[in-house]
N, C-alpha and C positions, 0 to 999 in steps of 0.2 A: 742329496735330498730325492726321498722318493716320490713318483707321482700319486698326485690325491685320487684317492677314488672315488667315484660319484657316492655324495651326501646320500643316497637312499641307501645305498648297499655300504656303509661303512657304519652299522649301530655299535653304540658306543659297548667294549664288549671287556672293557677291564675286568680283571676277577682281583677279589683284595680274601679270596678265602684264606683261614688259617691252612697250616698244614693240620693241626690235628682240633677237633670238637672242641670251644668249651662253650664257659656263658653266655657269652658275645658273638655266637657263632650262628648261622640263620639255620630256620628250625631244618631238620631232615627231611627232605622233599624225591620225587621217585627222580625230579635232577640235580637234585646234590643229597645224597645219604649220608648217615652221619657216618663220620671219619673217613669221607671220600678222598680226602689226600694223602690219607696213607694209605689206602686201598688204590685210586691213581698210580702213586707212585711206584706198589708194588706189582701193579700189572701191567706197567711199562718196563718195569725192568727185568720181569719176567718170560712175557712174551717177545721182548728183543731179544734177553739171554739165548732163549729158544731157536729164536732165528737164525741168529749168527752162527749158533750153534751147527746148528743145517747147514749153514754156507758154508763155515770153515773147514767141516770134516769133509767136504769134498775138496779144498783147495788142499788138503794134508792127503787125500789118495790120489788128488791127481800127482802130487809131487813125488808118489812113493812108490804104488803100485799099477796106475789105472792104464800107463803105457803099456804095461806087460797086458793085460787082460783083455783091454780092448782094440789095442794096436798092435798085434803082436809081430807082422807082415814088415814095419816097418824097423830102422834102424832105433839104436839106444835114442840119440839125439834126436832125430825124427821125432820118433814115439811119444818123445817127454813134449814135443813143441805142438804135439797134435792134444794129449791130454791137457796142458795146459789152454789150449786155443780152446775147449770145450768148458773150460773157464773159464775165460773171455765170454764167451757168447751168452753165458748168464751176466754178464754186466750190459753186455748189449740189449739186453730183454730187459732189463730193472728199469729205463728211462718207460719201456710201454706201459709197465707196472704201475711204477708213479703215474702217468696219466689216466689211463684205467681207473685205477683202484681212489689215484686224485679227486677225479672226476664223481664219484658215488661218495667219498670223504666230504667231498663240498657241496654237496646236494640232500644226502640222506645223512649224513651223520658218521662220527669218525669211529665209534662203536663198534656197528654194525661190520663198515668195513674192514675192518682190524680181526675182527674174527675169521673171514673167509681170507686173510691174507695167509695169518697163519694154519687153516686147514691146508691152503696150496702148498704153500713151502712145505709144512710137515711132511706131507704126504706124498709130494713129489720124492721129498730128500729118502723117505723111508723105503718106497719102492727099487731107489738105487741100490739098497742091499739084498734084493729080490731077482737083479737084473743078472740072468745069464752073459757070459764074457762070449769071446769072438769064439773061441774052441768050442761052444755049442750051438751057438744060434748065425753067427756068419757075420755078415756085414748089415746086419738086423740088431746085434748088441752094439756097435758105437752109435746107430742111426739113435736107438731107442734111449742111451745115454743123453746125444743133445737134445732130445724132443723134453728128456726129464729134467735137466740144467736148464733150456729154456723157462721149463714152469717156474724151477726155484728161484730164476732170476724176478720174474713176472713179480712172483709173492715177496721177495725181501723190498723190492722196487715200491709194494704199496704199504710194507711196515713201516719204513722208518719216521715219515713223515707224520702218520699218525700217532705214532709212537708218542715222538717228539709235541707232536698238539696235543694230547692226552695235558703231557703235564706242565708245558707252559700256559695253558689258556687256564689251567686252576691254579697256577700258583700266583701270588703277589708278585708285584711286579719287582720290587727290592730283593726278590728269591729266588725269581727265574731260571737264572742258571744255575743253584741247587738245585731246584727240584727237576732240572733238564740234565740233570746228572744222571737221574733213575735209568732212561731210554740208553745213553750215553755207554752206562757202565753193563751195559745188556754186552758190547761186543764185545770186550773183556774176557769178562766173565765166562762167556760162551767159545771164546777160542781157546780160552783157559781148561774148558773141559772137553772141548775138541780135542785138543793135542793131548792133556792127561788121558784119555782114555786110549787113543793113540799109543803114547807111549809103555800104558800096563798091558795091551795088549801086544806090542811089540817087546816087552820085556819076559811076558809070561809064556810067549808060544811060540817054538821053533820057526824058520823061514819059513818053510814050505808052508806051515800050516796058515802062516797070518797072513800069506800072498794069498791062498786057496781061499779062506773061509773067515779068517778074524779080522780083513779089514772091514766086513760086511756090518759086525758087530755095532760099529756107531751110528751107523744108519739105520738099523732096525730100531736101535732105541730112538728115533723119533717118533715113533707110533706112542709109545709111552709118553714123552715131554708132551705130545700134541693134544694129547687125553688132559694132560697135567695143565696145560698154556690154555686151552679153552675153557677149564671150569672156573679157571682166576677170569679169565676176558670176558664171560659171559655176567661177571657178578658188575661190573665197569659202569656206569653211568655215563650218559651222554655228556661234554664239557659244558660249563658255562654259558661260554662266548658263543655257541653253537647254537646251544637252545634258545640264545638271544634271537639270532640271526633267522632261524628257524621260527620265531613267534612272529618277525617282523614281514617276513616273508619277501625276503632280497635273498634268496640263495641265486646265482646268476645259473642259465644256462647251460654254457657252454666254459667252466672254470680254463680251461688248459688256452684259448682263446683271450678269457680276459686277464689270465696271464702275459701274455706275449704281449697284448695291447697295452695293458698300463705299467706293468713291471718288466721289458726286456733288458734292461742294468742289471735291475738284481740278478733275473733270472741267468743269465751269462756270466755276469761276476760272483754269482756265490756257487755256480758250478766252477769257476777256475779257482775260488777261494780254498777249494777241497781238493784239488787236483793230486796236491803234495802230502795229503793226510794217506789218500790211498796208494801213493808211490810209495813213500815209505815204509808202511804196514804190510803190501802185498809182496815188495820186495824182499823184508824180511823174512816175511812167513812161507813166503811159495818157493817163490826162485832161490833163497838162499839156503832154503832145506833139499832141494834137489844139488844144489851146485857144492856145497859143502859132501853130503854124500857120494853122490855120483864123481865129483871131480877132486874135487881135494881128501876122498877117502877118509872122512871125519864118520865113524859108526855113528847109525840112524839112531838106536834109543839115546848117545851122547847128544846130539841134535836136539833130540825133542827133548831131554830134559834142560838143557841150557833156552830152546827158547821157552818154557815153564817160567825160568827167569824172567826171563824179557818180556811176558806177556804181565805179570807180577808187578813188575816196574808200570808198565801200560793202565793196568786198572788202576794204583797210586794216582799217577799223574793225571790220569780222566779225571777223575774226583775233584782232586785238591783245586785242578787249574779250572773246572767247572763251579765249584763254590768260588773263588776266586774270581771271577768273573763278572760277580755283581756287584764289588768292590774296586777293581781299577778296569772293567769295560771288558768287553767282548772283542773287538778288532784291537787291541793294543797288545792282547795275549797272540791274539792270531797270527798276528806280524812279526811276535817273537816266534814264535813255533818255525815259523816259515822263516826266518832269516838263519834261526838255528837249523833248521833243517838243509840248508843251503853249506852251510860250513862242516855239516855232521856227512853229507852224501860223499864228501872228497876224503874222507878219513875211514865211511865204516870199511870197504872193501880191502885196503891194506891190513886193518885188524886181522880180518876173516880171513887173509889166506897166509896168518901166522901159523896158522892148523892149531894154536893153542888152547885148550877148552876157554879159559880163563879172560883170556882178550878178544876169541869169540862172543862170550857172554856181553862182554861190554860193549862190541858190535852191534849186538844186535837188540842188547838194551838201551842203548844211544839210538838207533834210529825208531823204536817204540817208546820210548820219549819224546822224539820230536813228534810222532805221531798225535798221544796222551796231549802236548801241550796245544794243538791244532782241534783234536777230538772235542776234548771235555767245552769248550765253549759253543761247538757249534751245536749243543740241540737247543740252545736257544737263539742264537745267531742269526741262522736261516729263518726261524718262522718269524722273528721279529720284523726280517725285511718284506713281509706279504700281507697282507688285510685278512680280516677274518673268513670272509664269501670266497676267495683261495686259496689261501694259508696252506690248506694239505696238499693242493697241485704245486704250486707256487713252490713250498722246502723242499716237495718230493722231488719235483722233475730235476731241482738244481742240484742237491745233494745225490741223486743218479746220473743226470748228464757227467756230470766229475768225476763218479766212479768209471763213465765208460771211458772216457781217457787214461783215471790216474790206475784203475784197477781193474780194466779188462784189455786196452791194448797197451798198458806201458810194459806190464810182464811178460808181453812176447817180443817188444822192444828189446827186454832188458836181457831176457834170455837169447836175442840172434845177438845180440852187442855183446854178450859176455861169450859166446861161440866165435865168431868172428875177431871183434875186436881185444875184447879182453875185459875187465873189471874197471880197468882206469875208465873206459869209454860210458861203462856200468854207472859210475859216479858222477860222470860229467853232464849225464843225461840225467841222473836223478837231481842234481842239482838246477839245470836248465827249468824242471817239473814244478821246483820251488820258487824257483823268479817268475812263473807266472800264477803262482797261486801270492805273492808277494805284491805284485802289480796290479794284484784283480783285488787282492785287501783297500792298497793305497786309494782304489778308488770307489768303495765303498764307505758309507756311514759307520758310526759309531750307533746301539743300538740298545743299550743299558737301560738309557734313561727315559725308551719310549713306552706310551700306553700303543696296547696292542690296538685300538681303535686309532691311531695319529696313522697309521701307511694302509 
């Protein structure tokens, strides 16, 4: 059970707004505009899709071309590790973003904070597409690449918590899982778009053209996507739960310290619960792309096409499981995802090593199925663990701390294990990460029936 918040800082914030306006709906106001449920869902979905697109195109580029362009003096293996290290740096920066954006999100509001996170993420991504390589500006190239990657990480660190709160704080208690599916679906859609753009460029361009300028196109598209996302987010009103908190003048001065003081268990175990989701996803999407194309000799276009199939599985699973979490409970499904991940970790690479496209598709799809089972309920589960006055900070920090281990450090360990110990060791490492999530979830409560004012 969570630690009770002080009575003065826990105003009732349970929202029961219907998804669409009706005769029984409250009158439209600046705080609750007509059609707000639909607008919020669209804003959460499109905003997270854009930000995850920005994040994933970097991962794909790191696996395919960045080692040659920014670390040419290193051996192929060392260059790949260096490019993956820049990928990991983004994860290390994400908790910083969660703390900074969470502070302002819990003090001045969800909407304004999300607009800034979108701008930071989108513009830093777009400028990667304009960055000269090592051959043009020398060591300044990888340094600037790292700086832009850090800014990406800070931006995304502030994105997820706010987008999840937009959905959950507008949702009726009985449909929070369904509402929270909107920001969760942004991840597979953003990943599908990123992989699809790279697949189309890889199919349509000669290898030399792709490696010299074609890889930049997905980054430059971010300029357009930021404009679209900004227009949508500026139309979003503040959530009713936070509006009540502001009216009560009970916003806390330093939300991060309040989270640590009141919710240390939820913070650490929430981070542990999400570790396996990150491990399954980034192993399948980043390391496997490098391993199959450079070690197994599978054509790049084939792997990008097979990855698109697996992402489709992820998207369908995420939506279905998020919706079912309103009926079956968040924790039960998360536990099932951790158990399935534990088992799949041991069969994933034997399937991959066959070099058979059908079995590779099954291997990747199984990994992203595991990820979807865990990813779907998290949009509602993590926010439900924290009170309104610190919810942006608490959910965001827990989510991004899990990302440091599962999405930042783990891919480097996986790459090193794969190089020195073989893929069997990689499978056992992934299984160990699943055990961490399983034990964390066993120590956390079910939250489906909770009113948001009860935490």
